[in-house]
C-alpha positions as a Python dict, from the first residue, in 0.01 Angstrom:
ca = {
    (1, 'M'): (0, 0, 0),
    (2, 'K'): (369, -88, 31),
    (3, 'T'): (483, -384, 240),
    (4, 'L'): (796, -445, 444),
    (5, 'K'): (986, -767, 496),
    (6, 'I'): (1166, -812, 826),
    (7, 'A'): (1352, -1142, 835),
    (8, 'D'): (1085, -1390, 718),
    (9, 'K'): (791, -1170, 823),
    (10, 'K'): (595, -961, 573),
    (11, 'I'): (427, -652, 713),
    (12, 'G'): (138, -463, 556),
    (13, 'G'): (-132, -554, 308),
    (14, 'D'): (-319, -868, 408),
    (15, 'H'): (-35, -998, 624),
    (16, 'R'): (-97, -1045, 992),
    (17, 'C'): (-1, -786, 1249),
    (18, 'F'): (366, -784, 1352),
    (19, 'I'): (384, -778, 1733),
    (20, 'I'): (690, -639, 1911),
    (21, 'A'): (748, -689, 2283),
    (22, 'E'): (942, -381, 2389),
    (23, 'A'): (1189, -484, 2660),
    (24, 'C'): (1325, -125, 2665),
    (25, 'D'): (1537, -83, 2980),
    (26, 'N'): (1300, -274, 3208),
    (27, 'H'): (1577, -532, 3256),
    (28, 'L'): (1774, -266, 3451),
    (29, 'G'): (2094, -401, 3302),
    (30, 'D'): (2050, -756, 3428),
    (31, 'M'): (2115, -1013, 3155),
    (32, 'D'): (1917, -1291, 3319),
    (33, 'T'): (1618, -1060, 3326),
    (34, 'A'): (1676, -948, 2966),
    (35, 'K'): (1688, -1311, 2850),
    (36, 'E'): (1380, -1404, 3048),
    (37, 'M'): (1196, -1118, 2877),
    (38, 'A'): (1288, -1273, 2543),
    (39, 'R'): (1174, -1615, 2660),
    (40, 'Q'): (842, -1483, 2789),
    (41, 'S'): (788, -1290, 2465),
    (42, 'K'): (841, -1610, 2268),
    (43, 'L'): (599, -1802, 2493),
    (44, 'A'): (337, -1528, 2451),
    (45, 'G'): (358, -1554, 2072),
    (46, 'A'): (518, -1216, 1994),
    (47, 'D'): (704, -1189, 1665),
    (48, 'A'): (997, -997, 1810),
    (49, 'V'): (1148, -873, 2134),
    (50, 'K'): (1319, -536, 2118),
    (51, 'Y'): (1592, -385, 2330),
    (52, 'Q'): (1765, -46, 2323),
    (53, 'H'): (2126, 44, 2250),
    (54, 'H'): (2232, 352, 2441),
    (55, 'L'): (2567, 528, 2421),
    (56, 'P'): (2495, 815, 2662),
    (57, 'D'): (2775, 1044, 2546),
    (58, 'E'): (2668, 998, 2183),
    (59, 'E'): (2301, 1075, 2236),
    (60, 'M'): (2286, 1353, 2496),
    (61, 'L'): (2470, 1610, 2698),
    (62, 'R'): (2574, 1507, 3047),
    (63, 'D'): (2412, 1813, 3205),
    (64, 'G'): (2117, 2036, 3129),
    (65, 'V'): (1880, 1769, 2993),
    (66, 'P'): (1530, 1830, 3137),
    (67, 'M'): (1368, 1543, 3328),
    (68, 'S'): (1017, 1402, 3276),
    (69, 'D'): (797, 1247, 3541),
    (70, 'N'): (881, 888, 3443),
    (71, 'F'): (1241, 925, 3563),
    (72, 'N'): (1353, 957, 3923),
    (73, 'M'): (1712, 1039, 3824),
    (74, 'P'): (1871, 1222, 3530),
    (75, 'L'): (1849, 1011, 3215),
    (76, 'Y'): (2224, 1025, 3161),
    (77, 'E'): (2286, 871, 3503),
    (78, 'F'): (2016, 609, 3446),
    (79, 'L'): (2175, 498, 3119),
    (80, 'Q'): (2522, 490, 3270),
    (81, 'L'): (2387, 248, 3530),
    (82, 'Y'): (2159, 27, 3323),
    (83, 'A'): (2237, 46, 2949),
    (84, 'L'): (2348, -281, 2788),
    (85, 'S'): (2689, -305, 2624),
    (86, 'L'): (2737, -405, 2262),
    (87, 'E'): (2868, -745, 2376),
    (88, 'Q'): (2557, -796, 2586),
    (89, 'H'): (2346, -718, 2279),
    (90, 'R'): (2539, -979, 2084),
    (91, 'E'): (2470, -1230, 2359),
    (92, 'L'): (2099, -1143, 2355),
    (93, 'K'): (2088, -1178, 1977),
    (94, 'E'): (2238, -1528, 2004),
    (95, 'Y'): (1991, -1621, 2275),
    (96, 'C'): (1694, -1496, 2069),
    (97, 'D'): (1815, -1696, 1771),
    (98, 'E'): (1846, -2002, 1994),
    (99, 'I'): (1489, -1983, 2127),
    (100, 'G'): (1335, -1875, 1798),
    (101, 'I'): (1225, -1514, 1843),
    (102, 'L'): (1337, -1219, 1636),
    (103, 'Y'): (1587, -989, 1810),
    (104, 'M'): (1538, -619, 1747),
    (105, 'C'): (1702, -310, 1890),
    (106, 'T'): (1651, 66, 1885),
    (107, 'P'): (1965, 278, 1842),
    (108, 'F'): (1963, 624, 1997),
    (109, 'S'): (2255, 771, 1804),
    (110, 'K'): (2434, 735, 1474),
    (111, 'R'): (2716, 539, 1635),
    (112, 'A'): (2471, 309, 1812),
    (113, 'A'): (2302, 234, 1479),
    (114, 'L'): (2631, 153, 1311),
    (115, 'E'): (2733, -73, 1601),
    (116, 'I'): (2417, -287, 1589),
    (117, 'N'): (2381, -292, 1211),
    (118, 'D'): (2507, -650, 1185),
    (119, 'L'): (2269, -765, 1463),
    (120, 'V'): (1931, -634, 1349),
    (121, 'P'): (1704, -717, 1053),
    (122, 'A'): (1548, -371, 1074),
    (123, 'F'): (1582, -48, 1267),
    (124, 'K'): (1315, 70, 1509),
    (125, 'I'): (1335, 446, 1560),
    (126, 'G'): (1194, 609, 1872),
    (127, 'S'): (972, 914, 1867),
    (128, 'G'): (1250, 1136, 2000),
    (129, 'E'): (1459, 1064, 1692),
    (130, 'L'): (1183, 1118, 1433),
    (131, 'T'): (1309, 1465, 1346),
    (132, 'D'): (1680, 1378, 1360),
    (133, 'I'): (1688, 1368, 983),
    (134, 'P'): (2069, 1365, 949),
    (135, 'T'): (2092, 1045, 1157),
    (136, 'L'): (1788, 891, 991),
    (137, 'K'): (1943, 941, 649),
    (138, 'V'): (2257, 759, 762),
    (139, 'I'): (2046, 470, 893),
    (140, 'A'): (1834, 460, 576),
    (141, 'K'): (2148, 422, 365),
    (142, 'L'): (2230, 102, 556),
    (143, 'G'): (1957, -56, 343),
    (144, 'K'): (1738, -213, 609),
    (145, 'P'): (1369, -154, 680),
    (146, 'M'): (1289, 120, 930),
    (147, 'I'): (999, 150, 1173),
    (148, 'L'): (951, 506, 1297),
    (149, 'S'): (740, 611, 1595),
    (150, 'T'): (565, 947, 1562),
    (151, 'G'): (494, 1048, 1922),
    (152, 'M'): (497, 1420, 2014),
    (153, 'S'): (505, 1512, 1644),
    (154, 'L'): (305, 1730, 1409),
    (155, 'M'): (200, 1610, 1066),
    (156, 'K'): (432, 1870, 917),
    (157, 'E'): (727, 1710, 1096),
    (158, 'I'): (625, 1362, 979),
    (159, 'D'): (594, 1502, 626),
    (160, 'E'): (951, 1633, 643),
    (161, 'T'): (1091, 1302, 764),
    (162, 'V'): (897, 1096, 510),
    (163, 'E'): (1008, 1328, 230),
    (164, 'A'): (1373, 1297, 334),
    (165, 'L'): (1364, 919, 370),
    (166, 'S'): (1170, 867, 48),
    (167, 'L'): (1468, 999, -148),
    (168, 'I'): (1668, 704, -13),
    (169, 'T'): (1426, 417, 53),
    (170, 'D'): (1061, 314, 50),
    (171, 'Q'): (1118, 45, 310),
    (172, 'F'): (979, 214, 617),
    (173, 'A'): (669, 204, 834),
    (174, 'L'): (517, 459, 1069),
    (175, 'M'): (386, 402, 1419),
    (176, 'N'): (109, 606, 1574),
    (177, 'C'): (231, 690, 1924),
    (178, 'T'): (160, 918, 2218),
    (179, 'S'): (474, 990, 2422),
    (180, 'E'): (308, 1014, 2761),
    (181, 'Y'): (387, 777, 3049),
    (182, 'P'): (108, 672, 3069),
    (183, 'P'): (-111, 871, 2829),
    (184, 'K'): (-460, 995, 2881),
    (185, 'Y'): (-688, 781, 2665),
    (186, 'E'): (-819, 1100, 2505),
    (187, 'D'): (-465, 1165, 2379),
    (188, 'L'): (-414, 829, 2204),
    (189, 'N'): (-581, 944, 1880),
    (190, 'L'): (-612, 602, 1722),
    (191, 'G'): (-788, 760, 1425),
    (192, 'V'): (-448, 893, 1318),
    (193, 'I'): (-366, 536, 1208),
    (194, 'R'): (-603, 570, 914),
    (195, 'E'): (-478, 920, 836),
    (196, 'L'): (-115, 800, 825),
    (197, 'K'): (-210, 510, 596),
    (198, 'D'): (-400, 736, 357),
    (199, 'R'): (-140, 1011, 363),
    (200, 'Y'): (175, 807, 309),
    (201, 'G'): (75, 468, 166),
    (202, 'V'): (312, 277, 395),
    (203, 'P'): (243, 16, 663),
    (204, 'V'): (123, 183, 981),
    (205, 'G'): (124, 50, 1334),
    (206, 'H'): (69, 160, 1691),
    (207, 'S'): (328, 192, 1965),
    (208, 'D'): (122, 181, 2281),
    (209, 'H'): (202, 352, 2609),
    (210, 'S'): (-129, 285, 2783),
    (211, 'P'): (-118, 75, 3103),
    (212, 'D'): (-333, -203, 2952),
    (213, 'I'): (-397, -377, 2620),
    (214, 'Y'): (-734, -242, 2505),
    (215, 'S'): (-618, 42, 2283),
    (216, 'C'): (-398, -206, 2094),
    (217, 'F'): (-710, -401, 1999),
    (218, 'G'): (-869, -78, 1875),
    (219, 'A'): (-558, -2, 1673),
    (220, 'V'): (-566, -341, 1500),
    (221, 'S'): (-933, -298, 1415),
    (222, 'L'): (-840, 35, 1252),
    (223, 'G'): (-575, -129, 1036),
    (224, 'A'): (-255, -124, 1242),
    (225, 'K'): (-12, -375, 1094),
    (226, 'L'): (242, -346, 1374),
    (227, 'I'): (190, -331, 1749),
    (228, 'E'): (463, -244, 1995),
    (229, 'K'): (398, -289, 2366),
    (230, 'H'): (630, -246, 2663),
    (231, 'L'): (700, -561, 2864),
    (232, 'I'): (805, -596, 3228),
    (233, 'L'): (839, -920, 3423),
    (234, 'D'): (686, -772, 3740),
    (235, 'K'): (491, -447, 3760),
    (236, 'K'): (608, -402, 4117),
    (237, 'Q'): (956, -339, 3980),
    (238, 'P'): (1044, 32, 3956),
    (239, 'G'): (1167, 188, 3635),
    (240, 'P'): (1097, 467, 3384),
    (241, 'D'): (867, 250, 3171),
    (242, 'Q'): (697, 58, 3452),
    (243, 'S'): (372, 254, 3426),
    (244, 'V'): (327, 174, 3055),
    (245, 'S'): (437, -189, 3065),
    (246, 'I'): (246, -515, 3081),
    (247, 'E'): (342, -845, 3238),
    (248, 'P'): (395, -1168, 3039),
    (249, 'H'): (45, -1305, 3098),
    (250, 'E'): (-96, -979, 2961),
    (251, 'L'): (132, -1002, 2658),
    (252, 'Y'): (-12, -1348, 2592),
    (253, 'Q'): (-364, -1200, 2613),
    (254, 'L'): (-257, -921, 2377),
    (255, 'V'): (-123, -1159, 2112),
    (256, 'D'): (-420, -1393, 2146),
    (257, 'G'): (-665, -1104, 2119),
    (258, 'I'): (-496, -955, 1814),
    (259, 'R'): (-501, -1288, 1632),
    (260, 'K'): (-871, -1329, 1711),
    (261, 'I'): (-948, -975, 1593),
    (262, 'E'): (-758, -1041, 1269),
    (263, 'A'): (-961, -1356, 1212),
    (264, 'A'): (-1276, -1151, 1263),
    (265, 'M'): (-1186, -873, 1017),
    (266, 'G'): (-1358, -1017, 709),
    (267, 'S'): (-1577, -785, 501),
    (268, 'E'): (-1797, -1030, 308),
    (269, 'K'): (-2155, -1061, 434),
    (270, 'R'): (-2260, -1421, 383),
    (271, 'I'): (-2442, -1710, 550),
    (272, 'N'): (-2169, -1910, 721),
    (273, 'E'): (-2183, -2288, 746),
    (274, 'L'): (-2232, -2277, 1122),
    (275, 'E'): (-2516, -2027, 1079),
    (276, 'K'): (-2716, -2247, 844),
    (277, 'P'): (-2864, -2486, 1104),
    (278, 'I'): (-2948, -2189, 1328),
    (279, 'R'): (-3110, -2008, 1038),
    (280, 'T'): (-3352, -2299, 985),
    (281, 'W'): (-3508, -2257, 1329),
    (282, 'A'): (-3442, -1891, 1408),
    (283, 'R'): (-3609, -1741, 1100),
    (284, 'R'): (-3988, -1707, 1068),
    (285, 'S'): (-4233, -1876, 832),
    (286, 'I'): (-4602, -1810, 763),
    (287, 'V'): (-4824, -2027, 988),
    (288, 'T'): (-5195, -2065, 1063),
    (289, 'L'): (-5313, -1923, 1396),
    (290, 'K'): (-5628, -2140, 1415),
    (291, 'D'): (-5817, -2409, 1224),
    (292, 'I'): (-5922, -2264, 888),
    (293, 'P'): (-6198, -2417, 671),
    (294, 'G'): (-6147, -2451, 296),
    (295, 'G'): (-6268, -2149, 96),
    (296, 'T'): (-6183, -1900, 375),
    (297, 'T'): (-6036, -1563, 284),
    (298, 'L'): (-5715, -1526, 477),
    (299, 'T'): (-5664, -1232, 714),
    (300, 'E'): (-5398, -1134, 965),
    (301, 'D'): (-5617, -1284, 1237),
    (302, 'L'): (-5585, -1625, 1068),
    (303, 'I'): (-5219, -1635, 963),
    (304, 'W'): (-4899, -1474, 1093),
    (305, 'T'): (-4530, -1557, 1131),
    (306, 'K'): (-4362, -1800, 1370),
    (307, 'R'): (-4053, -2015, 1396),
    (308, 'P'): (-3908, -2229, 1239),
    (309, 'G'): (-3791, -2089, 909),
    (310, 'T'): (-3853, -2406, 712),
    (311, 'G'): (-4175, -2289, 544),
    (312, 'V'): (-4267, -1991, 326),
    (313, 'E'): (-4055, -1692, 433),
    (314, 'A'): (-4223, -1431, 650),
    (315, 'K'): (-4158, -1158, 395),
    (316, 'H'): (-4429, -1311, 169),
    (317, 'L'): (-4712, -1268, 423),
    (318, 'D'): (-4881, -989, 222),
    (319, 'K'): (-4910, -1223, -76),
    (320, 'F'): (-5126, -1462, 130),
    (321, 'I'): (-5356, -1200, 280),
    (322, 'G'): (-5685, -1184, 84),
    (323, 'K'): (-5635, -1522, -85),
    (324, 'K'): (-5876, -1815, -30),
    (325, 'T'): (-5774, -2152, 106),
    (326, 'K'): (-5821, -2448, -128),
    (327, 'H'): (-5892, -2692, 159),
    (328, 'D'): (-5912, -2716, 538),
    (329, 'L'): (-5597, -2614, 727),
    (330, 'E'): (-5513, -2705, 1084),
    (331, 'K'): (-5385, -2461, 1349),
    (332, 'D'): (-5004, -2415, 1362),
    (333, 'Y'): (-4962, -2538, 1008),
    (334, 'L'): (-4674, -2411, 790),
    (335, 'I'): (-4887, -2284, 505),
    (336, 'Q'): (-4760, -2345, 148),
    (337, 'W'): (-4814, -2168, -182),
    (338, 'D'): (-5034, -2448, -315),
    (339, 'D'): (-5270, -2414, -17),
    (340, 'I'): (-5416, -2092, -161),
    (341, 'G'): (-5594, -2014, -480),
}
């Protein structure tokens, strides 16, 4: 399995999950809000906060672009109103550096990628751009790691993109994703995480559009090495990503839960140190059920198993049945091997 390195973070293998707080356009163009999203992401323990660089005329036609239910105005108009400028992105990058969280940004056109190249340690590619192979090849040649979401895609389309990128770089990861806002849980298909890992041998993550955090936990347990989750400061705020976003306290719960799941992902079955004192009383030993005179042939009516587990293990009961006692035994006695002949 290949690994990526983004800034000082290694992704893949045995390294811990890389958690991205997706600020998207939930700031609605307000820089104070955008900075507060970075600050809250840092406080929650996320590895990175990610914004979006939109140049509307570079990424879409002004007219004729169909609308989806998560927008209440044409996307072109929305971006004209709320998209951050390149200078604002530079300001956000400086702020993220100052507070100690990794700044990331998704470009939505070739020009946008070239403009933010000196700001980002890696490129996050949205699901809509997965099949824009000409642009992806330009980005790949910039020499930075790439994280590609695979929403609304067929395996054949992912194959084509992976094949094209592999001729240029092996520094990319794939994100399982369902591009619904929000998705039906039946459409999340978390099992695809394992299929992507097996099929391509690259780090695989999950970009989550559900309205809560539970599917992210499932993704991590299935091997996701990156998690991307939309962030909003207040769910009462309107916006195209409001229905798939979580508030800062939920982001904290997400990060905390992922770290606990990672700690719990061991695969060695052993007796842990904290289990040992419990094992001594919780396991069963062979004990006498009544007073037994010496020379008595033992039967199941005379001996059985009870706690604690400090005597002869219960699994040896059959070896005592039919044997004679060497001497008198009291009731509720932890019988020993040398008590029988």
